[in-house]
C-alpha positions as CSV (number, residue, x, y, z in Angstrom):
1,M,124.2,65.7,80.0
2,N,124.9,69.2,78.8
3,N,121.3,70.3,79.3
4,L,121.3,68.9,82.8
5,Q,124.3,71.0,83.8
6,F,122.7,74.0,82.2
7,L,119.5,73.5,84.2
8,R,121.4,73.1,87.4
9,K,123.3,76.3,86.9
10,F,120.2,78.1,85.9
11,A,118.4,76.8,89.0
12,L,121.3,77.9,91.2
13,I,121.2,81.4,89.6
14,I,117.5,81.7,90.2
15,I,117.8,80.5,93.8
16,F,120.7,83.0,94.4
17,M,118.6,85.9,92.9
18,I,115.6,85.0,95.0
19,S,117.8,84.8,98.1
20,V,119.4,88.2,97.4
21,F,115.9,89.7,96.9
22,L,114.6,88.3,100.1
23,F,117.7,89.5,102.0
24,F,117.2,93.1,100.7
25,L,113.5,92.9,101.4
26,F,114.1,91.9,105.0
27,W,117.0,94.4,105.5
28,N,114.8,97.2,104.2
29,T,112.0,96.3,106.5
30,Q,114.3,96.2,109.5
31,N,116.0,99.5,108.7
32,M,113.1,101.5,107.5
33,G,112.3,104.4,109.8
34,N,115.7,104.9,111.3
35,D,116.0,108.5,110.2
36,I,113.4,110.3,112.3
37,N,114.7,112.7,114.8
38,N,113.1,113.1,118.2
39,S,111.9,116.6,118.1
40,V,110.0,118.8,120.5
41,N,108.1,121.8,119.2
42,A,106.7,124.3,121.7
43,E,106.6,128.0,121.1
44,S,105.4,128.6,124.6
45,F,107.1,127.7,127.9
46,N,103.6,127.5,129.4
47,V,103.0,123.9,128.3
48,E,99.7,122.5,129.5
49,Q,99.3,119.5,127.3
50,K,101.6,117.0,125.5
51,L,100.9,115.3,122.2
52,L,103.0,112.3,121.2
53,I,103.3,111.6,117.5
54,I,104.6,108.1,116.6
55,T,105.5,107.8,113.0
56,E,107.8,106.4,110.4
57,P,109.4,108.3,107.6
58,S,107.4,108.8,104.5
59,P,106.7,112.0,102.5
60,F,102.9,111.6,103.2
61,K,103.3,111.1,107.0
62,D,106.0,113.8,107.2
63,L,103.6,116.3,105.5
64,I,100.9,115.4,108.1
65,V,103.4,115.9,111.0
66,E,104.5,119.3,109.6
67,G,100.8,120.3,109.3
68,L,100.2,119.4,112.9
69,K,103.3,121.2,114.1
70,D,102.2,124.3,112.2
71,Y,98.7,124.1,113.6
72,Y,99.9,123.8,117.2
73,K,102.9,126.1,117.0
74,N,101.3,129.0,118.8
75,S,99.4,126.9,121.4
76,T,100.3,125.5,124.7
77,V,100.6,122.0,123.3
78,L,104.0,120.4,123.3
79,I,104.5,118.0,120.4
80,E,107.0,115.2,120.6
81,V,107.7,113.2,117.5
82,V,109.3,109.7,117.8
83,N,110.2,106.9,115.5
84,D,108.0,103.8,115.7
85,K,111.2,101.9,116.6
86,S,111.9,104.0,119.7
87,I,108.4,103.7,121.3
88,A,109.3,100.7,123.5
89,V,110.8,103.2,126.0
90,T,108.0,105.7,125.7
91,D,105.6,106.2,128.6
92,A,102.0,106.8,127.3
93,A,100.9,108.1,130.7
94,Y,103.1,111.2,130.1
95,F,100.9,112.4,127.2
96,K,97.4,113.8,127.0
97,A,97.0,112.6,123.4
98,I,98.9,110.1,121.2
99,L,98.8,110.0,117.4
100,V,100.0,106.8,115.7
101,L,100.8,107.1,112.0
102,H,101.7,103.7,110.6
103,R,101.6,101.6,107.5
104,W,99.8,98.3,107.0
105,E,102.3,95.7,106.2
106,A,101.7,92.0,105.5
107,N,98.1,92.0,106.8
108,A,99.1,93.7,110.1
109,P,100.7,96.8,111.7
110,T,104.4,96.6,112.3
111,R,105.5,94.7,115.4
112,N,106.5,97.8,117.3
113,I,103.2,99.5,116.7
114,Q,101.2,96.4,117.7
115,S,103.3,96.0,120.8
116,F,102.9,99.6,121.8
117,L,99.1,99.4,121.4
118,D,98.9,96.2,123.3
119,K,101.0,97.6,126.1
120,N,99.0,100.8,126.4
121,E,95.5,99.4,126.0
122,S,94.4,101.4,129.1
123,F,95.1,104.6,127.2
124,K,93.0,103.7,124.2
125,N,90.8,106.7,124.7
126,T,93.8,109.0,124.2
127,I,95.2,107.2,121.1
128,I,94.4,108.3,117.6
129,I,95.5,106.1,114.7
130,L,96.0,106.7,111.0
131,T,96.7,103.6,109.1
132,T,98.1,103.8,105.5
133,S,97.8,100.9,103.1
134,W,98.0,100.4,99.4
135,N,94.2,100.4,99.1
136,G,93.4,102.7,102.0
137,L,91.1,100.3,103.7
138,E,93.2,98.1,105.9
139,K,93.1,98.7,109.7
140,L,93.3,97.1,113.1
141,E,90.2,95.2,114.3
142,N,88.1,96.9,117.0
143,V,90.0,100.1,116.8
144,D,88.6,103.5,115.8
145,A,91.1,104.6,113.2
146,L,91.4,106.7,110.1
147,T,92.5,104.8,107.1
148,G,93.8,105.8,103.7
149,A,96.3,105.4,100.9
150,S,99.4,107.7,101.0
151,V,98.2,110.1,98.4
152,M,100.0,113.4,98.8
153,N,97.0,115.5,97.7
154,N,95.0,114.0,100.6
155,A,97.5,114.9,103.3
156,P,95.8,118.2,104.2
157,I,92.4,116.4,104.5
158,F,93.8,113.8,106.9
159,T,95.7,116.6,108.8
160,N,92.4,118.4,109.4
161,K,90.6,115.2,110.4
162,L,93.4,114.4,112.9
163,I,93.4,117.9,114.3
164,E,89.6,117.6,115.0
165,R,90.2,114.3,116.9
166,I,93.3,115.6,118.7
167,D,91.4,118.7,119.8
168,L,88.6,116.6,121.1
169,I,90.9,114.6,123.3
170,L,92.9,117.7,124.5
171,E,89.6,119.3,125.4
172,N,88.3,116.1,127.1
173,K,85.4,115.6,124.8
174,K,84.0,112.4,123.4
175,L,84.3,111.6,119.7
């Protein structure tokens, strides 16, 4: 009888711990990415082209965004950086090029990213995607995207590859 009570208490403790873990996992997923500021970077008032960067906070993605801002700081390209959670109200037609930096999560992109891409399929020739995943190989089907793991030393390499693709779109050239 004593062993049965012990097993019940132990099972309840395990169930409670699993529930707490799942709660924090869900809470973290829902709240991740709330600390990106909408920022506009333009050194020139003569803005000819607009680049939208959709991202989520991570040291790797932040380093890429800073590299892009630095590259375009003396150009006539206006850069707007938005959080992946605020893209529902973003009009893709307003931008010449769109860069999506997102993580691969549970065998898919986040719901916000997938929804944005589905909603703006007609602009697919202006959208560039960098998908980060644990192994660096995961990406959306039938989408031309760069993929990689979030290795800080590789951020300059990805930044240069993204600049090449963005410049091609801004100059109306084919990839």
